[in-house]
C-alpha positions as CSV (number, residue, x, y, z in Angstrom):
1,X,0.0,0.0,0.0
2,X,1.4,3.6,-0.6
3,X,0.8,6.1,2.3
4,X,-1.6,8.7,1.9
5,X,-0.1,12.4,2.0
6,X,-1.5,15.6,3.8
7,X,-1.6,18.7,1.4
8,X,-2.0,22.2,2.4
9,X,-5.4,21.9,0.0
10,X,-6.4,19.5,2.0
11,X,-5.9,21.4,5.1
12,X,-8.5,24.0,3.7
13,X,-11.5,21.4,4.3
14,X,-12.3,22.8,8.0
15,X,-15.9,22.2,8.2
16,X,-16.3,18.6,6.6
17,X,-19.4,16.8,8.0
18,X,-21.3,13.6,8.3
19,X,-24.8,12.8,7.6
20,X,-25.6,13.2,11.4
21,X,-26.5,16.6,13.0
22,X,-23.5,18.9,12.6
23,X,-22.0,20.5,15.8
24,X,-21.6,24.1,15.3
25,X,-18.6,24.8,12.9
26,X,-16.5,26.1,15.8
27,X,-16.5,23.1,17.4
28,X,-15.5,20.8,14.5
29,X,-12.0,19.6,13.6
30,X,-9.4,21.4,11.7
31,X,-7.0,19.0,10.4
32,X,-3.2,19.8,10.2
33,X,-0.1,17.6,10.1
34,X,-0.4,16.8,13.7
35,X,-4.1,16.5,14.0
36,X,-6.3,13.9,12.5
37,X,-10.0,14.6,12.3
38,X,-11.8,11.4,12.0
39,X,-15.5,10.4,11.0
40,X,-17.2,7.1,10.4
41,X,-18.4,6.3,7.0
42,X,-21.2,3.9,7.8
43,X,-22.0,3.2,4.2
44,X,-18.4,2.0,3.5
45,X,-19.3,-1.7,4.9
46,X,-21.2,-3.4,7.8
47,X,-20.1,-1.7,10.6
48,X,-18.4,1.4,8.7
49,X,-15.0,2.3,8.6
50,X,-12.9,5.2,9.7
51,X,-12.1,8.3,7.5
52,X,-10.0,11.1,7.9
53,X,-10.4,14.6,6.7
54,X,-8.0,15.1,3.7
55,X,-7.3,11.7,3.2
56,X,-8.6,9.4,0.4
57,X,-11.3,6.5,1.2
58,X,-11.9,4.4,4.2
59,X,-9.2,3.1,6.7
60,X,-6.4,5.2,5.1
61,X,-2.7,4.5,5.7
62,X,-1.4,7.2,8.1
63,X,2.2,8.3,8.2
64,X,3.8,9.3,11.8
65,X,7.3,10.3,13.0
66,X,9.2,9.1,15.9
67,X,8.9,11.8,18.6
68,X,5.8,13.5,17.3
69,X,2.5,13.5,19.2
70,X,-0.8,13.0,17.0
71,X,-4.2,14.1,18.0
72,X,-7.4,11.8,17.0
73,X,-10.1,13.9,17.2
74,X,-13.3,12.3,17.4
75,X,-15.6,15.6,17.5
76,X,-17.3,14.6,14.3
77,X,-21.2,12.8,15.4
78,X,-20.7,9.8,13.3
79,X,-17.8,8.8,15.7
80,X,-20.5,7.9,18.2
81,X,-20.2,4.3,19.2
82,X,-16.8,4.3,17.8
83,X,-13.8,5.0,20.5
84,X,-10.3,4.4,18.6
85,X,-7.9,2.5,19.8
86,X,-4.3,1.8,19.0
87,X,-2.6,-1.7,18.8
88,X,0.3,-3.6,17.4
89,X,-2.2,-6.3,15.5
90,X,-5.2,-5.7,13.4
91,X,-8.4,-5.4,15.6
92,X,-6.2,-5.0,19.0
93,X,-8.6,-6.0,21.7
94,X,-11.2,-8.1,19.5
95,X,-8.5,-10.8,18.7
96,X,-7.5,-12.2,15.4
97,X,-11.1,-13.5,14.8
98,X,-14.2,-13.7,16.1
99,X,-14.2,-15.0,19.8
100,X,-10.3,-14.7,20.0
101,X,-8.4,-13.5,23.2
102,X,-7.5,-9.7,23.0
103,X,-4.1,-9.2,21.4
104,X,-1.5,-6.4,22.6
105,X,-2.5,-2.7,22.2
106,X,-0.3,0.7,22.5
107,X,-1.5,1.5,26.2
108,X,1.7,2.8,27.8
109,X,2.5,5.5,29.8
110,X,3.8,8.6,27.8
111,X,2.4,6.8,24.4
112,X,-1.3,7.4,24.5
113,X,-3.6,9.8,26.3
114,X,-7.6,10.0,26.2
115,X,-8.9,13.4,26.9
116,X,-12.7,14.4,27.0
117,X,-13.2,18.2,26.3
118,X,-9.3,18.9,26.3
119,X,-8.5,17.3,29.6
120,X,-7.1,13.9,30.7
121,X,-10.0,11.8,32.2
122,X,-10.3,11.6,35.9
123,X,-12.4,8.7,36.9
124,X,-11.5,6.1,39.3
125,X,-10.6,3.6,36.3
126,X,-8.4,6.2,34.5
127,X,-5.1,4.5,34.6
128,X,-2.4,5.6,32.5
129,X,-4.0,6.3,29.3
130,X,-7.6,7.3,30.5
131,X,-9.7,4.6,28.1
132,X,-11.4,3.0,30.6
133,X,-13.0,6.6,31.5
134,X,-13.3,7.5,27.6
135,X,-15.1,4.5,25.9
136,X,-17.6,4.0,28.2
137,X,-19.0,7.6,27.3
138,X,-19.2,6.3,23.9
139,X,-22.3,4.0,24.6
140,X,-24.3,6.8,26.6
141,X,-27.0,8.6,24.5
142,X,-26.0,10.2,21.5
143,X,-27.2,13.7,22.6
144,X,-25.3,13.4,25.9
145,X,-22.2,12.2,23.9
146,X,-22.3,14.6,21.3
147,X,-22.3,17.7,24.0
148,X,-18.4,16.9,24.7
149,X,-15.2,16.4,22.5
150,X,-13.1,13.3,22.5
151,X,-9.8,13.2,21.2
152,X,-6.9,10.5,21.9
153,X,-3.1,11.9,21.9
154,X,-0.5,9.4,20.3
155,X,3.0,9.9,20.8
156,X,5.2,7.8,18.8
157,X,8.2,6.2,20.6
158,X,11.1,4.3,19.4
159,X,10.2,1.6,21.9
160,X,6.5,1.7,20.3
161,X,8.6,1.3,16.8
162,X,10.8,-1.7,18.2
163,X,7.4,-3.5,19.3
164,X,5.8,-3.0,16.0
165,X,6.0,-5.5,12.8
166,X,7.8,-4.1,10.1
167,X,7.1,-0.5,11.5
168,X,3.2,-0.7,11.4
169,X,1.0,-0.4,14.1
170,X,-3.0,-0.2,13.9
171,X,-5.9,2.0,14.7
172,X,-9.1,0.2,15.3
173,X,-12.3,0.7,17.1
174,X,-12.7,-0.6,20.8
175,X,-16.5,-1.2,20.2
176,X,-16.6,-2.8,16.5
177,X,-14.5,-5.3,15.2
178,X,-12.9,-5.3,11.6
179,X,-12.3,-1.6,11.2
180,X,-8.5,-1.6,11.6
181,X,-6.0,0.6,9.4
182,X,-2.4,1.1,9.2
183,X,-0.3,3.7,11.0
184,X,3.3,3.7,9.4
185,X,6.0,4.6,11.5
186,X,9.1,6.7,10.3
187,X,12.1,8.0,11.9
188,X,12.1,11.3,13.1
189,X,13.5,12.9,10.0
190,X,11.0,10.9,7.8
191,X,13.2,7.9,6.8
192,X,12.3,4.5,6.9
193,X,11.9,3.1,10.3
194,X,14.5,1.5,12.2
195,X,16.2,0.4,15.5
196,X,17.7,3.6,17.6
197,X,21.3,2.5,16.6
198,X,19.9,2.3,12.8
199,X,19.7,-1.5,12.4
200,X,16.7,-3.1,10.9
201,X,13.9,-3.7,13.5
202,X,13.8,-7.0,14.7
203,X,10.3,-7.8,13.6
204,X,11.0,-6.6,9.9
205,X,7.8,-8.5,8.6
206,X,4.4,-6.5,8.5
207,X,1.2,-8.5,9.5
208,X,-1.7,-9.0,7.1
209,X,-4.6,-6.5,7.1
210,X,-8.0,-7.5,5.5
211,X,-8.8,-5.0,2.7
212,X,-11.8,-2.8,3.0
213,X,-14.4,-4.5,0.9
214,X,-15.5,-3.0,-2.5
215,X,-19.0,-2.2,-2.3
216,X,-20.9,-3.0,-5.6
217,X,-23.1,-0.9,-7.9
218,X,-26.3,-2.2,-6.1
219,X,-25.1,-1.8,-2.4
220,X,-23.6,1.4,-3.4
221,X,-26.8,2.8,-4.5
222,X,-28.7,1.4,-1.4
223,X,-26.1,2.5,1.3
224,X,-26.5,-1.4,2.2
225,X,-24.1,-4.3,2.8
226,X,-24.4,-7.7,1.0
227,X,-27.8,-6.9,-0.3
228,X,-27.1,-7.4,-4.2
229,X,-27.6,-11.3,-4.4
230,X,-31.2,-10.6,-3.1
231,X,-32.3,-7.9,-5.4
232,X,-35.0,-8.5,-7.8
233,X,-33.1,-10.4,-10.4
234,X,-30.4,-11.1,-8.5
235,X,-28.9,-14.8,-7.7
236,X,-31.1,-15.1,-4.5
237,X,-33.7,-13.0,-5.5
238,X,-37.1,-14.0,-3.5
239,X,-40.7,-14.5,-5.6
240,X,-42.1,-13.1,-2.6
241,X,-43.0,-9.5,-2.2
242,X,-41.8,-8.3,1.4
243,X,-42.9,-4.6,0.2
244,X,-46.2,-3.7,-1.1
245,X,-47.0,-2.1,-4.4
246,X,-44.7,-1.7,-7.6
247,X,-41.1,-1.7,-6.9
248,X,-40.5,1.0,-9.3
249,X,-37.7,3.4,-7.4
250,X,-34.3,2.5,-5.9
251,X,-35.6,3.2,-2.2
252,X,-38.6,0.4,-2.9
253,X,-35.9,-2.0,-5.1
254,X,-33.4,-1.9,-2.1
255,X,-36.0,-2.8,0.7
256,X,-37.4,-5.5,-1.1
257,X,-34.0,-6.8,-1.0
258,X,-32.8,-6.7,2.2
259,X,-36.2,-8.1,3.6
260,X,-35.6,-10.9,1.3
261,X,-32.3,-11.3,2.5
262,X,-33.6,-11.4,6.0
263,X,-36.1,-13.9,5.2
264,X,-33.5,-16.5,3.5
265,X,-30.7,-16.0,6.4
266,X,-32.9,-16.3,9.4
267,X,-33.9,-19.9,8.1
268,X,-31.2,-21.5,9.9
269,X,-30.1,-25.3,10.9
270,X,-28.8,-26.2,14.2
271,X,-31.2,-26.5,17.2
272,X,-32.0,-30.3,16.8
273,X,-28.0,-30.7,17.3
274,X,-27.0,-28.0,19.8
275,X,-30.1,-27.8,21.5
276,X,-29.2,-24.4,22.5
277,X,-32.1,-21.4,22.6
278,X,-29.5,-18.8,23.4
279,X,-27.3,-20.2,20.2
280,X,-30.8,-20.2,17.8
281,X,-31.6,-16.7,19.2
282,X,-28.4,-15.4,17.9
283,X,-28.5,-17.3,14.6
284,X,-31.6,-15.7,13.7
285,X,-31.0,-12.3,15.6
286,X,-27.8,-11.6,13.7
287,X,-29.5,-11.5,10.1
288,X,-32.5,-9.9,11.8
289,X,-30.1,-6.8,13.3
290,X,-28.4,-7.0,9.8
291,X,-31.8,-5.9,8.2
292,X,-32.4,-3.0,10.7
293,X,-28.8,-1.8,10.2
294,X,-29.5,-2.0,6.3
295,X,-33.0,-0.5,6.6
296,X,-31.8,2.4,8.9
297,X,-28.8,3.1,6.3
298,X,-31.3,3.1,3.0
299,X,-33.2,5.8,5.1
300,X,-30.5,7.8,6.0
301,X,-29.0,7.3,2.2
302,X,-32.1,8.1,0.6
303,X,-34.1,10.6,2.7
304,X,-31.4,12.5,5.0
305,X,-33.7,15.5,4.7
306,X,-36.7,14.0,5.7
307,X,-35.1,12.0,8.7
308,X,-33.8,15.3,10.0
309,X,-37.1,16.7,10.0
310,X,-38.5,14.2,12.3
311,X,-37.6,15.1,16.1
312,X,-35.3,12.6,17.7
313,X,-35.1,10.3,14.4
314,X,-31.5,10.5,13.4
315,X,-30.7,9.4,17.0
316,X,-32.7,6.4,16.3
317,X,-31.4,5.8,13.3
318,X,-27.7,6.2,14.5
319,X,-28.7,4.1,17.2
320,X,-30.1,1.3,15.3
321,X,-26.7,1.1,13.2
322,X,-24.3,1.1,16.0
323,X,-26.0,-0.5,18.7
324,X,-27.3,-3.4,16.6
325,X,-24.0,-3.8,14.6
326,X,-22.2,-3.7,18.3
327,X,-24.7,-6.6,19.2
328,X,-24.1,-8.6,16.1
329,X,-20.1,-8.7,16.9
330,X,-21.0,-9.8,20.5
331,X,-23.0,-12.8,19.5
332,X,-20.5,-13.8,16.7
333,X,-17.8,-14.0,19.3
334,X,-20.2,-16.1,21.4
335,X,-21.1,-18.5,18.5
336,X,-17.2,-18.8,18.0
337,X,-16.5,-20.3,21.3
338,X,-19.8,-22.4,21.7
339,X,-18.4,-25.8,21.3
340,X,-21.9,-27.6,20.1
341,X,-22.6,-24.9,17.4
342,X,-19.0,-25.3,16.1
343,X,-19.7,-29.0,15.7
344,X,-23.0,-28.3,13.7
345,X,-22.9,-28.8,9.9
346,X,-24.8,-27.7,7.0
347,X,-23.8,-29.5,3.7
348,X,-21.1,-31.4,5.7
349,X,-19.5,-28.0,6.5
350,X,-19.3,-26.4,10.4
351,X,-20.7,-23.8,11.3
352,X,-19.0,-20.8,11.8
353,X,-19.4,-17.2,13.5
354,X,-20.6,-15.5,10.3
355,X,-22.9,-18.2,9.0
356,X,-26.3,-17.5,7.9
357,X,-29.0,-19.3,6.1
358,X,-30.7,-20.3,4.0
359,X,-29.9,-23.8,5.3
360,X,-33.3,-25.3,4.0
361,X,-36.4,-24.5,2.0
362,X,-39.4,-22.9,3.3
363,X,-41.7,-25.9,3.0
364,X,-43.6,-26.1,6.5
365,X,-44.2,-30.1,7.0
366,X,-44.4,-30.5,10.4
367,X,-47.1,-29.5,13.3
368,X,-46.3,-26.5,14.8
369,X,-49.4,-25.9,17.1
370,X,-48.3,-24.7,20.5
371,X,-49.9,-26.1,23.6
372,X,-51.5,-23.1,25.5
373,X,-50.4,-22.4,29.0
374,X,-52.7,-21.2,31.7
375,X,-51.8,-17.8,33.5
376,X,-50.8,-18.0,37.4
377,X,-51.7,-15.2,39.7
378,X,-49.7,-14.7,42.9
379,X,-48.3,-11.7,45.2
380,X,-45.2,-10.0,43.2
381,X,-41.9,-11.5,44.8
382,X,-39.6,-9.4,47.2
383,X,-37.5,-6.9,45.2
384,X,-33.7,-7.2,46.6
385,X,-32.6,-4.0,48.3
386,X,-35.8,-2.8,49.1
387,X,-38.3,-3.6,52.0
388,X,-41.9,-2.9,51.2
389,X,-44.3,-0.9,53.8
390,X,-47.4,1.0,53.9
391,X,-45.0,4.0,52.4
392,X,-42.6,2.0,50.8
393,X,-43.4,0.5,47.2
394,X,-41.0,-1.6,45.8
395,X,-41.4,-1.8,42.0
396,X,-40.5,-3.6,39.3
397,X,-41.4,-4.4,35.8
398,X,-42.7,-7.4,34.5
399,X,-41.6,-7.3,30.7
400,X,-43.7,-11.0,29.7
401,X,-46.8,-9.1,31.1
402,X,-47.6,-7.2,28.1
403,X,-46.1,-5.4,24.9
404,X,-43.9,-3.2,27.1
405,X,-44.4,-4.9,30.4
406,X,-46.4,-3.3,33.5
407,X,-45.2,-2.2,36.7
408,X,-45.6,-4.5,39.6
409,X,-45.2,-3.7,43.1
410,X,-43.8,-6.4,46.0
411,X,-46.9,-7.8,48.0
412,X,-49.5,-6.7,45.5
413,X,-50.8,-9.1,43.0
414,X,-50.5,-8.8,39.1
415,X,-49.4,-5.9,37.0
416,X,-50.6,-2.6,37.2
417,X,-52.1,-3.0,40.8
418,X,-54.3,-0.2,42.4
419,X,-52.3,2.0,45.1
420,X,-54.3,3.4,47.8
421,X,-52.9,6.6,49.5
422,X,-53.7,8.8,52.3
423,X,-53.8,12.8,51.9
424,X,-50.7,14.1,54.0
425,X,-48.5,11.3,53.7
426,X,-45.4,10.7,51.5
427,X,-44.9,7.4,49.7
428,X,-41.5,6.3,47.9
429,X,-41.6,4.6,44.7
430,X,-38.5,2.4,44.7
431,X,-36.9,1.6,41.5
432,X,-34.0,-0.4,42.7
433,X,-34.7,-3.5,40.6
434,X,-32.9,-4.0,37.7
435,X,-36.1,-4.2,35.6
436,X,-37.0,-0.7,36.0
437,X,-34.2,0.2,33.6
438,X,-36.1,2.3,31.0
439,X,-39.0,2.6,32.7
440,X,-38.8,5.9,34.8
441,X,-42.0,6.5,36.6
442,X,-44.0,9.6,36.7
443,X,-47.5,10.6,38.3
444,X,-50.3,12.4,36.4
445,X,-54.1,13.5,36.6
446,X,-54.8,11.1,33.6
447,X,-53.8,7.9,32.1
448,X,-50.4,8.1,30.3
449,X,-49.7,11.5,31.3
450,X,-46.8,13.1,29.5
451,X,-47.8,10.4,26.9
452,X,-51.1,12.0,25.9
453,X,-54.6,10.4,25.3
454,X,-53.5,8.4,22.4
455,X,-50.4,7.9,20.0
456,X,-49.1,11.2,18.9
457,X,-51.6,13.2,21.3
458,X,-50.3,16.4,23.3
459,X,-49.2,15.9,26.9
460,X,-51.4,15.6,29.5
461,X,-51.3,17.6,33.4
462,X,-48.7,15.6,35.4
463,X,-48.3,15.8,39.2
464,X,-45.0,18.1,39.5
465,X,-45.8,20.8,41.8
466,X,-43.0,21.7,44.6
467,X,-43.8,19.6,47.5
468,X,-45.6,17.1,45.8
469,X,-42.9,15.1,43.9
470,X,-39.2,14.7,44.4
471,X,-37.2,12.5,42.6
472,X,-33.6,11.3,44.3
473,X,-30.7,9.4,43.0
474,X,-28.8,7.6,45.5
475,X,-31.0,8.8,48.4
476,X,-30.5,12.6,47.4
477,X,-32.2,15.1,45.3
478,X,-30.8,15.4,41.9
479,X,-28.5,18.7,41.3
480,X,-28.2,18.8,37.6
481,X,-28.7,22.0,36.0
482,X,-32.2,20.9,34.6
483,X,-33.3,19.7,38.3
484,X,-36.2,22.2,38.5
485,X,-39.1,21.7,41.3
486,X,-39.0,17.8,41.1
487,X,-35.6,16.6,39.5
488,X,-37.5,14.8,36.8
489,X,-35.1,16.1,34.1
490,X,-32.1,14.9,36.0
491,X,-33.8,11.5,36.9
492,X,-35.3,10.1,33.8
493,X,-32.1,11.1,31.4
494,X,-30.2,8.5,33.4
495,X,-32.7,5.7,32.5
496,X,-31.1,5.6,29.0
497,X,-27.7,5.1,30.1
498,X,-26.1,2.0,29.7
499,X,-28.0,-0.7,32.2
500,X,-24.5,-1.6,34.2
501,X,-23.9,2.5,34.6
502,X,-27.8,2.6,35.7
503,X,-27.9,-0.2,38.0
504,X,-25.2,0.9,40.1
505,X,-27.4,3.7,41.3
506,X,-30.5,3.5,43.5
507,X,-33.6,5.4,41.9
508,X,-36.7,6.7,44.0
509,X,-39.6,9.1,43.6
510,X,-41.3,10.5,46.6
511,X,-44.9,11.3,46.4
512,X,-46.7,13.7,48.8
513,X,-50.4,13.3,48.7
514,X,-51.8,16.6,49.3
515,X,-55.5,18.0,49.3
516,X,-54.8,20.0,46.2
517,X,-53.7,16.6,44.6
518,X,-56.9,15.5,45.6
519,X,-58.9,18.5,44.6
520,X,-57.2,18.5,41.0
521,X,-58.1,14.5,40.4
522,X,-60.9,13.0,38.6
523,X,-62.8,10.8,41.1
524,X,-59.9,10.7,43.5
525,X,-57.6,8.9,41.4
526,X,-54.4,9.9,40.0
527,X,-52.1,7.6,37.8
528,X,-48.5,6.4,38.0
529,X,-47.1,5.9,34.3
530,X,-43.9,5.4,32.7
531,X,-42.5,8.3,31.2
532,X,-40.6,6.3,28.7
533,X,-42.9,4.0,27.5
534,X,-46.6,4.4,26.8
535,X,-49.7,2.2,27.9
536,X,-48.1,1.3,31.3
537,X,-50.3,3.5,33.8
538,X,-52.0,2.1,36.9
539,X,-54.4,3.7,39.3
540,X,-53.5,5.8,42.7
541,X,-56.6,6.0,44.7
542,X,-56.3,8.8,47.2
543,X,-58.0,8.5,50.5
544,X,-58.6,11.3,53.2
545,X,-56.0,11.3,56.1
546,X,-58.4,9.0,58.2
547,X,-58.7,6.4,55.2
548,X,-62.3,7.6,54.3
549,X,-63.3,8.1,50.6
550,X,-61.7,11.3,49.6
551,X,-63.5,14.7,49.6
552,X,-62.7,18.5,49.7
553,X,-61.3,19.8,52.7
554,X,-64.8,20.8,54.1
555,X,-66.0,17.4,53.6
556,X,-68.0,18.2,50.5
557,X,-67.9,15.9,47.2
558,X,-65.0,16.4,44.9
559,X,-65.6,18.8,42.0
560,X,-64.8,16.2,39.7
561,X,-66.4,13.0,41.1
562,X,-66.1,11.1,37.9
563,X,-63.1,8.8,37.4
564,X,-61.5,8.5,34.2
565,X,-61.3,5.3,31.9
566,X,-58.3,3.2,32.1
567,X,-57.7,0.6,29.8
568,X,-56.9,-3.0,31.6
569,X,-53.4,-4.7,31.4
570,X,-53.9,-6.8,28.4
571,X,-55.1,-10.3,28.8
572,X,-52.4,-12.8,27.2
573,X,-53.5,-16.0,25.3
574,X,-52.5,-19.1,26.4
575,X,-50.1,-19.1,23.3
576,X,-48.3,-15.9,24.8
577,X,-48.4,-17.6,28.2
578,X,-46.3,-20.6,26.8
579,X,-43.9,-18.6,24.7
580,X,-43.5,-15.5,26.9
581,X,-44.8,-13.2,23.9
582,X,-47.3,-10.8,23.2
583,X,-50.3,-10.8,20.4
584,X,-48.5,-13.8,18.9
585,X,-51.6,-16.7,18.9
586,X,-53.1,-15.8,15.5
587,X,-49.7,-16.6,13.8
588,X,-49.3,-19.7,15.8
589,X,-49.8,-23.1,14.5
590,X,-53.6,-23.5,14.1
591,X,-54.3,-19.7,14.2
592,X,-56.2,-17.6,11.8
593,X,-53.0,-16.2,10.3
594,X,-50.7,-19.2,10.8
595,X,-47.9,-19.3,7.4
596,X,-47.7,-22.3,5.7
597,X,-44.1,-21.7,5.6
598,X,-41.3,-22.6,8.0
599,X,-38.9,-19.7,9.2
600,X,-36.7,-22.1,11.3
601,X,-34.8,-25.6,9.8
602,X,-35.4,-28.4,11.9
603,X,-38.1,-30.9,13.5
604,X,-39.9,-27.7,15.3
605,X,-40.9,-30.2,17.9
606,X,-40.3,-28.1,21.1
607,X,-42.3,-25.2,22.2
608,X,-39.4,-22.7,21.8
609,X,-39.0,-23.7,18.2
610,X,-42.8,-23.3,17.6
611,X,-42.8,-20.2,19.4
612,X,-39.8,-18.6,17.3
613,X,-41.7,-20.0,14.1
614,X,-45.2,-18.3,15.3
615,X,-43.2,-14.8,15.9
616,X,-41.3,-15.0,12.4
617,X,-44.7,-15.7,10.6
618,X,-46.1,-12.6,12.5
619,X,-43.5,-10.4,11.7
620,X,-43.8,-11.5,8.1
621,X,-47.2,-11.2,7.7
622,X,-47.4,-7.5,9.2
623,X,-44.2,-6.0,7.6
624,X,-46.1,-6.4,4.5
625,X,-49.6,-5.7,5.9
626,X,-48.7,-2.4,7.7
627,X,-46.7,-0.7,4.9
628,X,-48.6,1.7,2.5
629,X,-48.6,0.8,-0.8
630,X,-46.5,2.8,-3.3
631,X,-46.2,5.8,-0.7
632,X,-43.6,8.3,-1.5
633,X,-43.1,8.7,2.3
634,X,-39.9,6.9,2.7
635,X,-39.6,7.8,6.3
636,X,-43.2,6.5,6.9
637,X,-42.6,3.4,4.9
638,X,-39.6,2.8,7.3
639,X,-41.4,3.2,10.5
640,X,-44.2,1.0,8.9
641,X,-42.1,-1.7,8.5
642,X,-39.7,-1.4,11.2
643,X,-42.7,-1.7,14.0
644,X,-43.3,-5.2,13.4
645,X,-39.8,-5.7,12.7
646,X,-38.7,-4.7,16.2
647,X,-41.4,-6.3,17.8
648,X,-40.3,-9.6,16.3
649,X,-37.0,-8.6,18.3
650,X,-38.9,-7.9,21.3
651,X,-40.8,-11.2,21.1
652,X,-37.6,-13.2,20.3
653,X,-35.8,-11.7,23.3
654,X,-38.8,-12.4,25.5
655,X,-38.7,-16.1,24.4
656,X,-35.4,-16.4,25.7
657,X,-36.1,-14.9,29.2
658,X,-39.3,-17.2,29.3
659,X,-37.4,-20.5,28.2
660,X,-33.7,-20.1,29.4
661,X,-32.8,-19.9,33.0
662,X,-31.6,-16.4,34.3
663,X,-28.5,-17.9,35.3
664,X,-27.3,-19.3,32.1
665,X,-28.6,-15.9,30.6
666,X,-26.5,-14.1,33.0
667,X,-23.5,-16.0,32.5
668,X,-23.6,-16.4,28.6
669,X,-21.5,-13.2,28.2
670,X,-19.1,-11.8,30.7
671,X,-20.4,-9.2,32.9
672,X,-23.9,-9.9,32.3
673,X,-23.6,-8.9,28.6
674,X,-26.3,-11.1,27.4
675,X,-28.9,-10.0,29.8
676,X,-27.7,-6.4,28.9
677,X,-28.5,-7.2,25.6
678,X,-31.9,-8.9,25.9
679,X,-33.1,-5.9,28.2
680,X,-31.8,-3.2,25.6
681,X,-33.5,-4.9,22.9
682,X,-37.1,-5.1,24.9
683,X,-36.7,-1.8,26.2
684,X,-34.9,-0.1,23.6
685,X,-36.8,-1.3,20.6
686,X,-40.4,-0.9,22.4
687,X,-39.2,2.8,23.0
688,X,-38.7,3.1,19.6
689,X,-42.0,1.8,18.4
690,X,-44.0,4.1,20.7
691,X,-41.8,6.8,19.1
692,X,-42.6,5.7,15.4
693,X,-46.5,5.1,16.3
694,X,-46.3,9.0,17.7
695,X,-45.0,10.2,14.4
696,X,-47.2,7.9,12.0
697,X,-50.5,8.8,14.1
698,X,-49.5,12.6,13.5
699,X,-49.4,12.4,9.9
700,X,-52.4,9.8,9.7
701,X,-50.6,6.8,8.6
702,X,-50.5,4.6,11.7
703,X,-51.8,1.2,10.7
704,X,-54.7,-0.5,12.5
705,X,-53.9,-3.3,14.8
706,X,-56.6,-5.6,13.0
707,X,-55.1,-5.8,9.6
708,X,-55.1,-8.5,7.2
709,X,-52.2,-9.1,4.6
710,X,-53.9,-7.5,1.9
711,X,-55.4,-4.3,3.4
712,X,-53.2,-1.3,3.8
713,X,-55.6,1.2,5.3
714,X,-54.2,3.9,7.5
715,X,-56.6,3.8,10.3
716,X,-55.3,4.7,13.6
717,X,-55.0,2.3,16.6
718,X,-57.3,2.4,19.3
719,X,-56.7,4.1,22.2
720,X,-57.7,1.1,24.6
721,X,-56.2,-2.2,23.7
722,X,-58.8,-4.9,22.1
723,X,-57.3,-7.4,24.4
724,X,-58.3,-5.6,27.6
725,X,-61.2,-3.9,29.1
726,X,-61.7,-0.4,30.2
727,X,-61.4,0.0,33.6
728,X,-63.2,2.5,35.8
């Protein structure tokens, strides 16, 4: 390879940008001979590749000199989820291949220093380089991450050159694998690198490095990876339509191709031999995630202005690309190290970490009827770290109780129970339990409070007066600049932080019941709800201080004595009880919308396999039926496709939670990584589903819940779920 050079003309390119929202020009990076302005081109490959202002193409060679310090500036928003690292081997901490051990990195004192906002990091884990303070922030919400500037200062030393292979070290991404590029070391005078005494290096042979893949015309047009063969007319094309209407635009052709690709690649072999639900989950989820990544890339490439015009959608798109690619890499690492999986073969060839279907045809020749399971009703189990009392309410979220789950309380029976309170008392709603992640509790005078009466509606009045509500973190009132009277705007954002960081703290909300609150209520009832997910409300029934039915202070009836209607928690079918899913029964064996094709290879003779078959059927049917035919609104089509797509991922994660021992889940990936992944899929993707519904409802394009595969109506979803009854 020939190293790229940096010219004065290139230095003039100061405010170069990514597709993401730009920081102000003054906060961008000005490249120079020692300042390397980085961004990530997500369209250049599966996870994207680093690019540098003034250099040509992805993963360019960077030339450096001994004795010089180089600043790798990650100011550009595209660097989110791509903390740069440096190593003596390609891919450094990721190892030589999927699931391999870490390899030596550049990490000596005086060689590498990470900085945030221009200062060395100071967290307890800073160490010599600050990496363990720097990298974790790349997992924080994109808006929080973009509020800071991130740089890595690399000082080239003789010791570094001596330890290198052929005078080359490598930049890589600490979060995503297969993104390495070469850093070519020169002597201080620019000559070919040698030992300090002028002798050749002891390891003169450079290591091999995978080249950046060449994108073909179709993937270049679409912004995708690996979709060409599945396009109409391609070698792997599908006869089935996954997108309704005439595919006469590039956007529609690209969407059809990636849906075809997912349909075939999810049809995997193996469960009959390895018998691992976790492995099968990963085998299906990898191509499923790849579809989501490709779909987000298509929309970012073909409708960037439309994406930017929808509040928070750009953040969601980048989250889908980066988070799901990160999870793909984690799953490949697991598969590569799983013995039984590695012994599974297809056509005589052992499966590898990157193996995907199509491993069998779509003929369904087995019984996939799921034996229904009866619901159980018992008091909610104790919450570790919280002791319930009359004024201490220990909360958890039962993710399997409905689409997004429902709040439960230790000592109370069932989801969304009524909570009775008395005027003058303060009640602590304790959210210590890990299941509360992504479920910051709120209180309102109407069901669903800040979410409004229905999808896309305006916010409604919340309980938020001084002296009525106080949010605390680790037992103390919050103190961020946005704390206000209640502290909510410090409390809620932390529920989007990485699960491990969130679990390290305790979160509580103190609700003081006042006469004014009772007077403002409807029929003496206020509501707890989730600030992040809609349709999770429950009743808080106010009593007078002596426990009698609530009245005005003078003993007269409340001026608004009529309680508001509240939807009941969804009633799960026997099939959903057996699977751990939501709304899957019509698509299971014997259901009204059962598919006459298989989505998983093998005998399908276990409940786990039959549940997986049912949810994949549901996704295929609804991705077609939910999507408006020949719509010109690319963002709306994306959302209509993504709602059932996300619902499939959520249901798949729930099936694992319902069918695999919790200890096995927690130990599957180090430091509880698989538990974090399942929680992120369920909570993060349900949150995005709700964002999509809100937008679609606001433009009159939200699909109805009762649709057939031939219907493309855009009737809004009913406010109250059809599976439950209104509660008064």
